[in-house]
Structure formats: structure tokens, C-alpha cells
Chimera marker file (.cmm) of the C-alpha trace (Angstrom):
<marker_set name="trace">
<marker id="1" x="-9.561" y="-0.675" z="92.084" r="1" g="1" b="0" radius="0.5"/>
<marker id="2" x="-12.466" y="-2.048" z="94.057" r="1" g="1" b="0" radius="0.5"/>
<marker id="3" x="-11.887" y="0.462" z="96.851" r="1" g="1" b="0" radius="0.5"/>
<marker id="4" x="-13.366" y="3.901" z="96.147" r="1" g="1" b="0" radius="0.5"/>
<marker id="5" x="-10.682" y="5.502" z="98.340" r="1" g="1" b="0" radius="0.5"/>
<marker id="6" x="-7.891" y="3.774" z="96.411" r="1" g="1" b="0" radius="0.5"/>
<marker id="7" x="-9.561" y="4.614" z="93.097" r="1" g="1" b="0" radius="0.5"/>
<marker id="8" x="-9.735" y="8.291" z="94.075" r="1" g="1" b="0" radius="0.5"/>
<marker id="9" x="-6.036" y="8.331" z="94.981" r="1" g="1" b="0" radius="0.5"/>
<marker id="10" x="-5.134" y="6.686" z="91.679" r="1" g="1" b="0" radius="0.5"/>
<marker id="11" x="-7.484" y="8.989" z="89.740" r="1" g="1" b="0" radius="0.5"/>
<marker id="12" x="-5.898" y="12.100" z="91.255" r="1" g="1" b="0" radius="0.5"/>
<marker id="13" x="-2.397" y="10.787" z="90.595" r="1" g="1" b="0" radius="0.5"/>
<marker id="14" x="-3.126" y="9.927" z="86.963" r="1" g="1" b="0" radius="0.5"/>
<marker id="15" x="-4.850" y="13.264" z="86.409" r="1" g="1" b="0" radius="0.5"/>
<marker id="16" x="-2.107" y="15.421" z="87.886" r="1" g="1" b="0" radius="0.5"/>
<marker id="17" x="0.930" y="13.379" z="86.895" r="1" g="1" b="0" radius="0.5"/>
<marker id="18" x="-0.107" y="12.030" z="83.501" r="1" g="1" b="0" radius="0.5"/>
<marker id="19" x="-3.143" y="13.667" z="81.899" r="1" g="1" b="0" radius="0.5"/>
<marker id="20" x="-2.121" y="17.231" z="82.774" r="1" g="1" b="0" radius="0.5"/>
<marker id="21" x="1.451" y="16.660" z="81.571" r="1" g="1" b="0" radius="0.5"/>
<marker id="22" x="0.506" y="14.887" z="78.332" r="1" g="1" b="0" radius="0.5"/>
<marker id="23" x="-2.318" y="17.326" z="77.532" r="1" g="1" b="0" radius="0.5"/>
<marker id="24" x="0.197" y="20.171" z="77.640" r="1" g="1" b="0" radius="0.5"/>
<marker id="25" x="2.087" y="18.502" z="74.763" r="1" g="1" b="0" radius="0.5"/>
<marker id="26" x="-0.970" y="18.135" z="72.527" r="1" g="1" b="0" radius="0.5"/>
<marker id="27" x="-1.729" y="20.994" z="70.167" r="1" g="1" b="0" radius="0.5"/>
<marker id="28" x="-5.182" y="19.848" z="69.105" r="1" g="1" b="0" radius="0.5"/>
<marker id="29" x="-8.800" y="20.283" z="70.154" r="1" g="1" b="0" radius="0.5"/>
<marker id="30" x="-9.845" y="18.346" z="73.256" r="1" g="1" b="0" radius="0.5"/>
<marker id="31" x="-6.239" y="17.892" z="74.413" r="1" g="1" b="0" radius="0.5"/>
<marker id="32" x="-7.220" y="16.628" z="77.879" r="1" g="1" b="0" radius="0.5"/>
<marker id="33" x="-9.636" y="14.057" z="76.438" r="1" g="1" b="0" radius="0.5"/>
<marker id="34" x="-6.988" y="12.946" z="73.943" r="1" g="1" b="0" radius="0.5"/>
<marker id="35" x="-4.452" y="12.582" z="76.754" r="1" g="1" b="0" radius="0.5"/>
<marker id="36" x="-6.917" y="10.593" z="78.863" r="1" g="1" b="0" radius="0.5"/>
<marker id="37" x="-7.773" y="8.302" z="75.944" r="1" g="1" b="0" radius="0.5"/>
<marker id="38" x="-4.097" y="7.679" z="75.197" r="1" g="1" b="0" radius="0.5"/>
<marker id="39" x="-3.580" y="6.737" z="78.837" r="1" g="1" b="0" radius="0.5"/>
<marker id="40" x="-6.606" y="4.460" z="78.821" r="1" g="1" b="0" radius="0.5"/>
<marker id="41" x="-5.336" y="2.654" z="75.732" r="1" g="1" b="0" radius="0.5"/>
<marker id="42" x="-1.903" y="2.147" z="77.294" r="1" g="1" b="0" radius="0.5"/>
<marker id="43" x="-3.434" y="0.970" z="80.586" r="1" g="1" b="0" radius="0.5"/>
<marker id="44" x="-5.683" y="-1.445" z="78.706" r="1" g="1" b="0" radius="0.5"/>
<marker id="45" x="-2.762" y="-2.966" z="76.848" r="1" g="1" b="0" radius="0.5"/>
<marker id="46" x="-0.678" y="-3.176" z="80.026" r="1" g="1" b="0" radius="0.5"/>
<marker id="47" x="-3.464" y="-4.745" z="82.098" r="1" g="1" b="0" radius="0.5"/>
<marker id="48" x="-4.264" y="-7.323" z="79.436" r="1" g="1" b="0" radius="0.5"/>
<marker id="49" x="-0.582" y="-8.144" z="78.911" r="1" g="1" b="0" radius="0.5"/>
<marker id="50" x="0.649" y="-8.229" z="82.514" r="1" g="1" b="0" radius="0.5"/>
<marker id="51" x="-2.402" y="-8.804" z="84.739" r="1" g="1" b="0" radius="0.5"/>
<marker id="52" x="-4.809" y="-10.879" z="82.648" r="1" g="1" b="0" radius="0.5"/>
<marker id="53" x="-2.039" y="-12.487" z="80.575" r="1" g="1" b="0" radius="0.5"/>
<marker id="54" x="-4.161" y="-12.439" z="77.437" r="1" g="1" b="0" radius="0.5"/>
<marker id="55" x="-2.342" y="-14.893" z="75.150" r="1" g="1" b="0" radius="0.5"/>
<marker id="56" x="-1.892" y="-12.646" z="72.117" r="1" g="1" b="0" radius="0.5"/>
<marker id="57" x="-0.549" y="-9.757" z="74.190" r="1" g="1" b="0" radius="0.5"/>
<marker id="58" x="1.354" y="-11.754" z="76.798" r="1" g="1" b="0" radius="0.5"/>
<marker id="59" x="3.375" y="-13.608" z="74.176" r="1" g="1" b="0" radius="0.5"/>
<marker id="60" x="3.767" y="-10.777" z="71.674" r="1" g="1" b="0" radius="0.5"/>
<marker id="61" x="7.130" y="-9.163" z="71.142" r="1" g="1" b="0" radius="0.5"/>
<marker id="62" x="7.204" y="-5.680" z="72.673" r="1" g="1" b="0" radius="0.5"/>
<marker id="63" x="8.597" y="-4.178" z="69.468" r="1" g="1" b="0" radius="0.5"/>
<marker id="64" x="5.654" y="-5.640" z="67.548" r="1" g="1" b="0" radius="0.5"/>
<marker id="65" x="3.148" y="-4.183" z="70.018" r="1" g="1" b="0" radius="0.5"/>
<marker id="66" x="4.838" y="-0.794" z="69.753" r="1" g="1" b="0" radius="0.5"/>
<marker id="67" x="4.921" y="-0.990" z="65.958" r="1" g="1" b="0" radius="0.5"/>
<marker id="68" x="1.158" y="-1.504" z="65.874" r="1" g="1" b="0" radius="0.5"/>
<marker id="69" x="0.048" y="0.849" z="68.644" r="1" g="1" b="0" radius="0.5"/>
<marker id="70" x="2.365" y="3.805" z="68.010" r="1" g="1" b="0" radius="0.5"/>
<marker id="71" x="0.590" y="5.112" z="64.875" r="1" g="1" b="0" radius="0.5"/>
<marker id="72" x="-2.754" y="4.936" z="66.701" r="1" g="1" b="0" radius="0.5"/>
<marker id="73" x="-1.440" y="6.955" z="69.659" r="1" g="1" b="0" radius="0.5"/>
<marker id="74" x="0.363" y="9.434" z="67.407" r="1" g="1" b="0" radius="0.5"/>
<marker id="75" x="-2.807" y="10.076" z="65.391" r="1" g="1" b="0" radius="0.5"/>
<marker id="76" x="-4.842" y="10.509" z="68.567" r="1" g="1" b="0" radius="0.5"/>
<marker id="77" x="-2.379" y="12.924" z="70.128" r="1" g="1" b="0" radius="0.5"/>
<marker id="78" x="-1.307" y="14.771" z="66.959" r="1" g="1" b="0" radius="0.5"/>
<marker id="79" x="-4.180" y="14.557" z="64.468" r="1" g="1" b="0" radius="0.5"/>
<marker id="80" x="-2.827" y="16.932" z="61.802" r="1" g="1" b="0" radius="0.5"/>
<link id1="1" id2="2" r="1" g="1" b="0" radius="0.2"/>
<link id1="2" id2="3" r="1" g="1" b="0" radius="0.2"/>
<link id1="3" id2="4" r="1" g="1" b="0" radius="0.2"/>
<link id1="4" id2="5" r="1" g="1" b="0" radius="0.2"/>
<link id1="5" id2="6" r="1" g="1" b="0" radius="0.2"/>
<link id1="6" id2="7" r="1" g="1" b="0" radius="0.2"/>
<link id1="7" id2="8" r="1" g="1" b="0" radius="0.2"/>
<link id1="8" id2="9" r="1" g="1" b="0" radius="0.2"/>
<link id1="9" id2="10" r="1" g="1" b="0" radius="0.2"/>
<link id1="10" id2="11" r="1" g="1" b="0" radius="0.2"/>
<link id1="11" id2="12" r="1" g="1" b="0" radius="0.2"/>
<link id1="12" id2="13" r="1" g="1" b="0" radius="0.2"/>
<link id1="13" id2="14" r="1" g="1" b="0" radius="0.2"/>
<link id1="14" id2="15" r="1" g="1" b="0" radius="0.2"/>
<link id1="15" id2="16" r="1" g="1" b="0" radius="0.2"/>
<link id1="16" id2="17" r="1" g="1" b="0" radius="0.2"/>
<link id1="17" id2="18" r="1" g="1" b="0" radius="0.2"/>
<link id1="18" id2="19" r="1" g="1" b="0" radius="0.2"/>
<link id1="19" id2="20" r="1" g="1" b="0" radius="0.2"/>
<link id1="20" id2="21" r="1" g="1" b="0" radius="0.2"/>
<link id1="21" id2="22" r="1" g="1" b="0" radius="0.2"/>
<link id1="22" id2="23" r="1" g="1" b="0" radius="0.2"/>
<link id1="23" id2="24" r="1" g="1" b="0" radius="0.2"/>
<link id1="24" id2="25" r="1" g="1" b="0" radius="0.2"/>
<link id1="25" id2="26" r="1" g="1" b="0" radius="0.2"/>
<link id1="26" id2="27" r="1" g="1" b="0" radius="0.2"/>
<link id1="27" id2="28" r="1" g="1" b="0" radius="0.2"/>
<link id1="28" id2="29" r="1" g="1" b="0" radius="0.2"/>
<link id1="29" id2="30" r="1" g="1" b="0" radius="0.2"/>
<link id1="30" id2="31" r="1" g="1" b="0" radius="0.2"/>
<link id1="31" id2="32" r="1" g="1" b="0" radius="0.2"/>
<link id1="32" id2="33" r="1" g="1" b="0" radius="0.2"/>
<link id1="33" id2="34" r="1" g="1" b="0" radius="0.2"/>
<link id1="34" id2="35" r="1" g="1" b="0" radius="0.2"/>
<link id1="35" id2="36" r="1" g="1" b="0" radius="0.2"/>
<link id1="36" id2="37" r="1" g="1" b="0" radius="0.2"/>
<link id1="37" id2="38" r="1" g="1" b="0" radius="0.2"/>
<link id1="38" id2="39" r="1" g="1" b="0" radius="0.2"/>
<link id1="39" id2="40" r="1" g="1" b="0" radius="0.2"/>
<link id1="40" id2="41" r="1" g="1" b="0" radius="0.2"/>
<link id1="41" id2="42" r="1" g="1" b="0" radius="0.2"/>
<link id1="42" id2="43" r="1" g="1" b="0" radius="0.2"/>
<link id1="43" id2="44" r="1" g="1" b="0" radius="0.2"/>
<link id1="44" id2="45" r="1" g="1" b="0" radius="0.2"/>
<link id1="45" id2="46" r="1" g="1" b="0" radius="0.2"/>
<link id1="46" id2="47" r="1" g="1" b="0" radius="0.2"/>
<link id1="47" id2="48" r="1" g="1" b="0" radius="0.2"/>
<link id1="48" id2="49" r="1" g="1" b="0" radius="0.2"/>
<link id1="49" id2="50" r="1" g="1" b="0" radius="0.2"/>
<link id1="50" id2="51" r="1" g="1" b="0" radius="0.2"/>
<link id1="51" id2="52" r="1" g="1" b="0" radius="0.2"/>
<link id1="52" id2="53" r="1" g="1" b="0" radius="0.2"/>
<link id1="53" id2="54" r="1" g="1" b="0" radius="0.2"/>
<link id1="54" id2="55" r="1" g="1" b="0" radius="0.2"/>
<link id1="55" id2="56" r="1" g="1" b="0" radius="0.2"/>
<link id1="56" id2="57" r="1" g="1" b="0" radius="0.2"/>
<link id1="57" id2="58" r="1" g="1" b="0" radius="0.2"/>
<link id1="58" id2="59" r="1" g="1" b="0" radius="0.2"/>
<link id1="59" id2="60" r="1" g="1" b="0" radius="0.2"/>
<link id1="60" id2="61" r="1" g="1" b="0" radius="0.2"/>
<link id1="61" id2="62" r="1" g="1" b="0" radius="0.2"/>
<link id1="62" id2="63" r="1" g="1" b="0" radius="0.2"/>
<link id1="63" id2="64" r="1" g="1" b="0" radius="0.2"/>
<link id1="64" id2="65" r="1" g="1" b="0" radius="0.2"/>
<link id1="65" id2="66" r="1" g="1" b="0" radius="0.2"/>
<link id1="66" id2="67" r="1" g="1" b="0" radius="0.2"/>
<link id1="67" id2="68" r="1" g="1" b="0" radius="0.2"/>
<link id1="68" id2="69" r="1" g="1" b="0" radius="0.2"/>
<link id1="69" id2="70" r="1" g="1" b="0" radius="0.2"/>
<link id1="70" id2="71" r="1" g="1" b="0" radius="0.2"/>
<link id1="71" id2="72" r="1" g="1" b="0" radius="0.2"/>
<link id1="72" id2="73" r="1" g="1" b="0" radius="0.2"/>
<link id1="73" id2="74" r="1" g="1" b="0" radius="0.2"/>
<link id1="74" id2="75" r="1" g="1" b="0" radius="0.2"/>
<link id1="75" id2="76" r="1" g="1" b="0" radius="0.2"/>
<link id1="76" id2="77" r="1" g="1" b="0" radius="0.2"/>
<link id1="77" id2="78" r="1" g="1" b="0" radius="0.2"/>
<link id1="78" id2="79" r="1" g="1" b="0" radius="0.2"/>
<link id1="79" id2="80" r="1" g="1" b="0" radius="0.2"/>
</marker_set>
């Protein structure tokens, strides 16, 4: 992500393939922002677990991570 050209390609891909798709499933104000935030949270967890190998995330059981993060993402994407 240090190359602006590569960042632009990734940005376009995430926008068209992820944010647009997820935003269409959110029936709440600021659906696109909510979709982008959900993606950012997932990318943050993934990068810290698999790239940085942060000890707490790298060694955590996937089911435990999902148990803790799922309510947060559900509330963000479906606030009612």
C-alpha cells in the first residue's frame, strides 16, 4: 500500500466489490459509511492477526474472535 497506483486499484476494487455490495444490504442512515467502517474493522483485525501477528489476535481462536466482533458489526450494519 505504499504505491499510490496500487492503492488506487485496491481502493476501486474494495469500493465496487465490497462497499457497494454491503451498503445495499444495510437499511439504515449512512449505509455506505457503515459498510466502509465494517470493512475497515475486518481489515484491521485481519492485518493485525495475519500480517503483524499481534499476539492476542494471532493466537486467539477464530470462534472467540467472531463471538466478540460479530455483535459490534451487527450493530453497526443494522442499528435498530
